[in-house]
C-alpha positions in Angstrom: -32.2 56.6 189.4 -30.1 53.7 189.6 -28.9 51.6 192.6 -24.8 50.5 192.4 -23.3 47.4 193.8 -23.2 49.1 197.7 -26.9 49.5 197.4 -26.8 53.5 197.3 -29.7 54.8 195.3 -28.0 57.7 192.4 -30.6 59.9 191.2 -30.7 61.5 187.4 -31.2 65.5 188.8 -31.7 68.5 186.6 -30.6 71.6 188.5 -30.4 75.1 185.9 -33.8 74.9 183.6 -35.8 78.1 182.7 -39.4 78.6 181.6 -42.1 81.1 180.7 -42.2 82.6 184.2 -38.4 84.4 183.0 -36.7 83.7 179.3 -37.1 80.4 178.8 -39.9 78.9 175.4 -41.7 76.4 177.6 -44.3 76.2 180.7 -43.6 74.9 184.4 -45.8 71.6 183.3 -43.9 71.3 179.9 -40.6 71.5 181.0 -42.0 68.3 184.1 -43.3 66.3 180.7 -39.9 66.3 178.8 -37.5 65.3 181.7 -40.2 62.7 182.4 -39.7 61.3 179.5 -36.5 61.1 179.6 -36.3 59.6 183.1 -35.5 62.3 185.2 -35.8 61.7 188.7 -35.4 65.4 190.2 -36.1 68.9 188.5 -34.4 72.5 189.8 -37.0 75.1 187.8 -33.7 78.1 188.4 -35.5 81.0 186.9 -33.6 84.4 186.6 -34.6 86.2 190.2 -37.3 83.5 190.9 -38.1 80.4 192.7 -40.6 78.0 191.1 -42.4 76.4 192.8 -42.2 77.6 196.1 -42.5 81.5 195.6 -44.8 81.3 192.1 -47.1 78.7 192.4 -47.9 77.5 196.0 -49.4 74.3 195.8 -50.5 74.3 192.3 -48.4 72.1 191.3 -48.1 70.0 187.4 -49.6 66.6 187.9 -47.3 64.0 189.0 -45.4 65.8 190.9 -44.2 66.3 194.3 -42.4 69.5 195.9 -39.2 68.4 197.8 -39.8 70.5 200.2 -42.4 67.9 201.2 -42.2 65.5 204.3 -40.6 62.6 203.8 -43.8 60.0 204.0 -45.4 62.7 201.6 -42.8 61.9 199.4 -42.7 58.4 199.9 -46.3 58.3 199.2 -45.8 59.7 196.3 -43.4 57.9 194.6 -45.4 54.3 195.8 -45.5 52.2 193.4 -49.2 52.5 190.9 -49.1 50.7 187.6 -52.0 53.4 186.7 -49.8 56.5 187.0 -46.5 57.9 185.6 -43.2 58.6 187.2 -43.4 61.0 189.7 -40.7 63.8 189.4 -39.5 65.3 192.5 -39.3 69.9 192.7 -36.5 71.5 194.2 -36.8 75.6 194.6 -34.1 76.7 192.9 -33.3 80.7 191.3 -30.3 81.7 188.9 -28.9 85.4 190.5 -26.5 87.0 188.2 -24.3 90.9 188.7 -22.1 92.2 186.2 -23.7 92.8 183.1 -21.5 92.2 180.0 -18.3 93.5 180.8 -16.6 90.3 181.7 -13.2 92.6 182.4 -14.7 93.7 185.8 -16.6 90.6 186.3 -19.8 88.5 185.3 -20.6 86.0 187.5 -24.1 83.9 187.4 -25.0 82.2 190.8 -27.7 79.2 190.9 -29.3 78.8 194.0 -30.2 75.6 195.1 -32.8 74.5 197.9 -33.6 77.9 198.7 -36.8 78.2 201.6 -39.5 80.5 201.6 -41.0 83.2 199.1 -38.6 85.9 198.7 -38.6 88.6 196.7 -35.2 88.6 194.8 -35.4 91.5 192.8 -34.4 93.5 195.9 -31.1 92.1 195.6 -30.4 93.0 192.4 -27.0 95.1 192.0 -25.1 93.3 194.8 -21.8 91.7 194.5 -21.3 87.6 193.8 -20.1 87.5 197.3 -23.0 89.2 198.6 -25.9 86.9 196.1 -23.9 83.6 197.9 -24.4 84.7 200.9 -27.9 85.8 200.2 -28.6 82.2 198.8 -26.9 80.6 202.2 -29.0 82.7 204.1 -32.1 81.4 202.5 -31.3 77.9 203.3 -29.8 77.2 199.7 -26.5 76.0 198.4 -24.4 78.3 195.7 -22.7 77.0 192.7 -21.0 79.3 190.4 -22.8 78.8 186.4 -20.8 78.5 183.4 -17.5 80.2 184.6 -16.0 80.0 181.2 -19.1 81.5 179.2 -18.9 84.1 181.9 -14.9 84.6 181.3 -14.2 84.2 185.2 -10.9 84.2 185.7 -9.1 82.1 188.5 -8.4 84.9 190.8 -12.4 85.8 190.4 -13.4 82.3 191.4 -10.6 82.0 193.9 -11.9 85.6 195.7 -15.6 83.7 196.0 -16.1 82.3 199.5 -18.9 79.7 200.5 -19.3 78.2 196.8 -20.7 74.2 197.1 -19.3 74.1 193.2 -19.6 75.0 190.2 -20.7 73.7 186.7 -18.0 72.1 185.3 -20.1 71.7 181.7 -23.8 73.6 180.5 -25.0 72.9 177.6 -26.5 76.1 176.6 -23.6 77.9 177.3 -21.9 75.4 174.6 -24.7 74.7 171.7 -25.7 76.9 168.8 -23.5 80.3 169.0 -22.4 80.4 172.0 -19.2 77.5 172.2 -18.1 78.3 175.5 -19.6 75.0 177.6 -16.9 73.2 178.8 -15.0 75.1 182.0 -12.5 72.5 183.3 -9.9 74.0 181.8 -10.7 77.0 183.5 -11.3 74.9 187.0 -8.6 72.5 186.8 -6.6 75.8 186.6 -8.8 76.7 189.5 -8.0 73.2 191.5 -4.4 73.2 190.6 -4.2 76.7 193.2 -5.6 74.6 196.0 -9.4 75.1 195.2 -11.2 71.8 194.7 -15.0 72.6 193.8 -17.4 69.9 193.5 -18.4 69.7 189.6 -22.3 69.6 188.7 -23.3 69.4 184.7 -26.4 71.7 184.0 -28.3 71.9 180.5 -29.1 75.6 181.6 -32.5 74.4 179.3 -34.1 77.7 177.7 -35.2 75.2 174.8 -34.1 78.0 172.0 -31.3 75.2 171.1 -31.8 71.8 171.2 -29.7 72.2 174.9 -32.4 69.8 176.7 -31.9 66.6 178.4 -28.3 66.1 177.6 -26.7 67.0 180.6 -26.7 66.2 184.3 -26.0 65.7 187.5 -26.1 61.8 189.3 -26.8 62.7 193.5 -26.0 59.7 196.3 -28.8 60.5 198.3 -31.1 59.1 200.9 -34.1 60.2 199.3 -35.6 62.7 197.0 -36.5 65.1 200.2 -34.6 68.9 200.2 -33.0 67.7 203.4 -31.4 64.4 202.0 -30.5 66.1 198.5 -28.7 69.2 200.3 -26.8 67.2 202.8 -25.4 65.2 199.6 -25.0 68.1 197.7 -22.6 69.6 200.7 -21.2 65.6 201.3 -20.0 66.1 198.0 -21.9 62.5 196.8 -22.3 63.5 193.3 -21.0 63.9 190.1 -21.7 65.4 186.3 -22.8 63.0 183.7 -24.3 62.6 180.1 -25.3 59.3 180.7 -21.9 57.6 181.4 -22.0 55.9 185.1 -18.7 55.5 187.2 -17.4 55.1 190.7 -14.2 55.4 191.8 -12.4 54.0 194.7 -8.9 54.2 196.3 -7.1 51.3 197.0 -3.6 51.2 198.9 -2.2 54.5 197.1 -4.1 53.9 194.1 -7.4 55.3 192.7 -9.1 52.8 190.5 -12.2 53.6 188.4 -15.4 51.4 187.4 -17.3 52.8 184.6 -19.9 51.9 182.2 -18.4 50.9 178.9 -16.2 54.2 177.2 -13.3 54.5 174.8 -11.3 56.8 177.2 -10.9 57.4 181.1 -8.3 60.1 181.9 -7.2 61.2 184.8 -6.3 64.7 184.9 -4.3 66.4 187.6 -2.0 69.1 188.4 1.0 68.0 186.5 1.6 69.5 183.2 2.2 65.7 181.6 2.1 62.3 182.5 2.4 59.5 180.3 -0.4 57.3 182.7 -2.9 60.4 182.2 -5.1 58.9 179.2 -6.2 55.3 178.5 -8.3 54.4 175.6 -9.6 51.9 173.4 -12.8 49.7 173.3 -15.7 49.1 175.6 -13.6 50.0 178.8 -14.9 49.5 181.7 -12.6 49.9 184.5 -8.6 51.8 184.6 -6.6 52.3 188.1 -4.3 55.1 188.3 -0.8 55.7 190.7 -0.6 59.5 191.8 3.0 60.6 190.9 4.4 62.7 193.9 3.9 65.9 192.4 0.0 65.2 192.0 -1.7 67.4 194.6 -5.2 66.5 193.3 -7.2 64.4 189.9 -10.3 64.0 188.8 -11.1 61.7 186.1 -13.3 62.1 182.9 -14.9 59.2 181.1 -16.0 59.5 177.6 -18.4 57.0 175.8 -18.1 56.1 171.8 -20.6 58.3 171.1 -19.4 61.5 172.6 -21.2 62.1 175.8 -19.0 62.6 179.3 -19.3 62.0 182.9 -17.0 64.5 185.2 -15.6 64.0 188.7 -14.8 66.5 191.1 -11.6 66.9 191.8 -10.2 64.7 194.5 -7.3 66.0 196.8 -4.7 62.7 196.4 
């Protein structure tokens, strides 16, 4: 967690992970410990067609964790300062649903459901279409995000046909490392945004513990607390951005957009225009830059890149 200059709290959230309950190689308890060591605040265990902790374990959570579904006063008590206990991690109910098999020509879709409520036999929804899966997540009071669209070879037309998505993964570490090499969906989602569909962006690891993808990419969420309602409200408002470490803030100032960030080597402003002299600003330990939109800019998004190669991505912003 960090506190910005306005006094708002931003929580470090890992929103897409798998365990031995599906095709991951570590148990939920091991997943928790690895993320605790990397200073995460919230962990969503999104096993395939299974919800955890709500469905599989009930109240039997790993030590020093709490369920984000708990009442805020219980969460506050769990987070109370005690020098004799480890950092507490919030567990957010989640699930990954999919359809389409492996024939990408007819559409392969993976839907990440965050904050779903209740115990659900998700297996009864096997064979449903992508839009049905989105609607089912929403029926269970969750938010639906499109997972790794570049890996799935989703086309802009496929994505634009979907309704009620809360966002998409701009970067998915597992889809990039090792033998995958399609983890970055930014170009695809830029095309989607150019045609008016401004989906908010998250970054995830899609952790399986197979290729060293863990604790790499995450989402900063600005929230009043780590209880489920506050986290989902923040996600619904778009109060989050994707990152691998660098922090940033974007503000509008007299028709321009100003970025303030951790020291980085590049600040890039992407828009619907194919060319701009002002798009890319680079140097050593850059901490701010301002971009004034062109009359033909319809949206912009910001990407920052550190000297170590770690990036952060804003969601697209309507100009």
